[in-house]
C-alpha positions in Angstrom: -28.9 -4.2 7.7 -25.1 -2.9 9.5 -21.8 -1.2 7.9 -20.7 -4.4 6.0 -17.5 -4.5 7.5 -19.7 -5.8 11.4 -20.9 -8.4 8.7 -18.3 -9.4 6.2 -15.4 -10.0 9.3 -16.1 -13.3 10.7 -16.1 -17.0 10.8 -16.7 -17.2 6.7 -14.3 -14.8 6.5 -11.0 -17.1 7.8 -12.4 -19.0 4.9 -12.2 -16.5 2.4 -8.9 -15.7 3.5 -7.6 -18.4 4.2 -4.7 -18.5 2.0 -3.5 -15.4 4.1 -0.7 -16.9 5.8 1.8 -16.1 8.5 4.5 -17.1 6.6 3.6 -14.8 3.9 3.0 -11.8 6.9 6.6 -12.3 8.0 7.8 -12.0 4.2 5.6 -8.7 3.7 6.8 -6.9 6.8 10.2 -7.6 6.9 11.4 -4.9 4.9 8.8 -2.1 5.5 9.7 -2.8 9.6 13.3 -1.8 7.7 12.1 1.2 5.9 10.7 2.3 9.4 13.6 1.9 11.8 12.5 2.1 14.9 14.2 0.1 17.5 13.5 -3.4 18.5 11.2 -3.1 21.9 9.3 0.0 20.2 5.6 -0.4 20.4 3.5 -0.8 18.0 -0.4 -0.3 17.8 -1.7 -3.0 14.7 -4.4 -0.7 13.2 -6.9 -3.8 12.0 -4.8 -6.8 13.3 -8.0 -8.7 12.5 -6.8 -12.6 12.4 -3.0 -11.7 14.2 -1.1 -12.9 11.0 1.1 -9.2 10.9 1.2 -8.5 15.1 2.3 -11.9 15.8 4.6 -11.8 12.8 6.1 -7.8 14.4 6.3 -9.6 17.6 8.5 -12.8 16.5 10.7 -9.3 15.2 11.0 -7.9 19.2 8.6 -5.3 18.9 5.9 -4.8 22.0 3.0 -5.4 19.5 -1.2 -4.1 20.4 -3.3 -5.2 18.3 -6.9 -3.8 17.5 -9.7 -4.7 15.6 -13.5 -4.1 15.6 -14.3 -8.1 15.2 -14.4 -10.6 18.3 -14.6 -13.2 16.1 -11.1 -12.5 14.7 -9.6 -11.5 17.9 -10.8 -14.7 19.1 -8.4 -16.8 16.5 -5.4 -13.5 17.3 -5.6 -15.0 20.9 -6.2 -18.6 20.1 -2.6 -18.7 18.1 -0.8 -16.2 20.4 -0.3 -19.1 22.3 2.7 -17.3 23.9 0.5 -15.0 25.4 2.9 -11.7 24.1 0.7 -9.5 22.1 -2.0 -7.4 23.7 -5.2 -7.7 22.2 -8.1 -4.9 21.9 -11.6 -4.8 20.7 -12.1 -1.6 19.1 -13.2 0.8 16.4 -10.0 2.2 15.1 -12.3 5.3 14.7 -12.0 5.2 18.5 -8.6 4.2 19.8 -9.1 3.1 23.4 -5.5 4.4 24.1 -4.2 7.4 26.0 -2.4 10.4 23.6 1.7 9.5 23.2 1.0 5.9 23.5 3.6 4.5 20.9 6.0 4.7 19.0 4.9 3.0 15.5 1.1 3.0 14.1 0.5 0.5 11.3 -1.9 -0.8 8.5 -1.3 -3.3 7.0 -3.1 -5.1 3.8 -5.6 -2.1 2.9 -7.5 -1.8 6.7 -8.5 1.4 5.4 -10.7 3.2 3.3 -14.0 0.9 5.2 -16.1 4.1 5.7 -19.4 5.2 3.3 -18.4 8.9 5.2 -15.1 10.2 3.4 -14.8 12.5 7.1 -13.9 9.1 9.0 -11.2 8.0 6.7 -9.5 11.3 8.2 -10.9 10.2 11.9 -8.9 7.8 11.6 -5.9 9.5 10.6 -6.6 11.5 13.6 -6.4 8.5 16.2 -3.6 7.4 14.8 -1.6 10.4 15.4 -3.3 11.2 18.5 -1.8 7.9 20.3 2.0 8.5 18.5 4.8 9.7 20.9 6.3 12.3 19.1 7.8 12.0 16.6 6.6 8.9 16.1 6.1 6.7 13.2 3.6 5.7 10.7 2.9 3.2 8.2 -0.5 2.7 5.9 -0.4 -0.6 2.6 -2.6 0.4 0.4 -4.3 -0.5 -2.5 -3.0 1.4 -5.7 -6.6 2.6 -7.0 -5.6 3.0 -10.8 -3.3 -0.2 -10.9 -6.6 -1.9 -8.9 -8.6 -0.3 -11.5 -6.7 -1.2 -15.0 -6.2 -5.1 -13.5 -9.9 -5.7 -12.0 -10.6 -9.5 -12.3 -14.8 -9.5 -12.5 -14.9 -12.9 -11.3 -13.1 -15.4 -9.7 -14.5 -19.1 -8.7 -12.6 -22.1 -6.6 -13.2 -24.3 -4.0 -11.4 -24.4 -0.7 -10.4 -27.7 -0.3 -10.5 -28.1 4.1 -14.2 -27.0 3.6 -15.4 -27.9 0.0 -17.2 -25.1 0.1 -17.4 -22.8 -3.4 -16.5 -19.3 -3.2 -17.1 -17.2 -5.5 -16.2 -13.2 -5.7 -17.7 -10.6 -8.3 -15.7 -7.5 -8.1 -16.7 -4.2 -9.6 -16.6 -0.5 -9.3 -19.0 1.3 -8.3 -18.4 5.0 -7.3 -15.3 5.2 -5.5 -15.5 2.3 -4.4 -14.4 -1.5 -5.0 -16.9 -3.4 -4.0 -16.1 -7.2 -4.1 -19.5 -9.6 -3.8 -18.8 -12.9 -2.4 -21.1 -15.9 -2.4 -20.3 -18.9 -0.1 -21.8 -22.3 -1.6 -21.9 -24.5 0.9 -21.9 -28.3 0.4 -24.5 -30.2 -0.3 -25.6 -33.2 2.7 -25.5 -37.2 2.2 -29.5 -36.7 1.7 -28.6 -34.2 -1.6 -30.1 -30.8 0.5 -27.6 -27.9 0.0 -28.5 -25.2 2.2 -28.5 -21.5 0.8 -25.6 -19.4 -0.3 -23.8 -17.0 2.4 -23.3 -14.3 0.5 -20.9 -11.1 1.9 -19.9 -7.5 0.8 -16.7 -5.4 1.1 -16.3 -1.8 0.0 -13.0 -0.2 -0.1 -12.4 3.2 -0.8 -10.1 3.9 -3.9 -8.1 6.2 -2.5 -5.1 8.0 -4.2 -2.1 9.7 -3.3 -3.0 12.9 -3.4 -6.1 13.0 -0.7 -3.9 10.8 1.5 -1.5 13.5 1.3 -4.6 15.8 1.8 -5.8 14.1 4.9 -1.8 13.0 6.5 -1.3 17.2 6.5 -4.9 18.0 8.1 -4.3 15.6 10.7 -0.7 16.4 12.0 1.3 13.5 10.4 4.0 13.8 7.7 4.6 12.0 4.9 8.1 11.4 4.4 8.4 8.5 1.9 5.7 6.4 -1.0 6.4 2.2 -1.8 5.0 1.2 -5.2 5.3 -2.5 -3.5 6.4 -4.7 -0.9 10.3 -5.2 -2.7 11.0 -1.2 -2.4 10.5 0.0 -5.2 9.6 3.7 -5.8 5.4 4.4 -5.8 4.2 4.9 -9.7 0.3 6.2 -10.0 0.0 3.7 -12.8 2.1 1.2 -12.6 2.4 -0.6 -8.8 0.6 -2.5 -6.8 0.9 -0.8 -4.1 0.4 2.2 -2.5 2.3 2.4 0.6 3.3 5.2 3.3 5.2 6.3 5.0 5.6 8.9 7.6 5.7 10.0 11.7 4.4 12.2 13.6 5.6 16.1 13.0 4.4 17.5 16.1 
């Protein structure tokens, strides 16, 4: 079995996360890009762009956007949604960004597209690569979960029906070591004969990285943390109560 992120970000992912649409993306990132304070037309790299909803919203706000993801399936959806062909879509691993040093004026990493790796050092490598591809004084934004809030508000099990397909989606969540683990079961619809195919199962694992470990990693790679927000409304980060951990800063050299 390969790494979970090479198996889970496929066709079924698009069903499980159908509720995350482009309208939501526009609302989520509008204020955050104001916090970054970079001019329209600036080059922005969306690291872990998935189906491209945030990258397309960025482009609509007037930025020159490159979206990068490891999943060709999700990138295919992004390319189809980009009817004007205005975003550059790149298939690559975020630990090895295929760009020259000093290429972008900003890097963004939305909606907990970080902390996927079993080896903690790989998370540092991602930050190192973000720093490398930034122009001098280029800016970064990382929109991550807040571990303390998540642990206290974890919902162990949810079930729902995906209306367009009739698929039943069961999500079981737990904390295992330093990770939040989501086990997803998709129950297919029975065919006309009453037969039903076997369920499809996936797992997602995200490391619970708090503010202090982030500070250490950012310092190690040469990124300067300037501001920490606790939600998309611009509220200050409070370790025990904030829903999000949103890190804003710049390349220090």
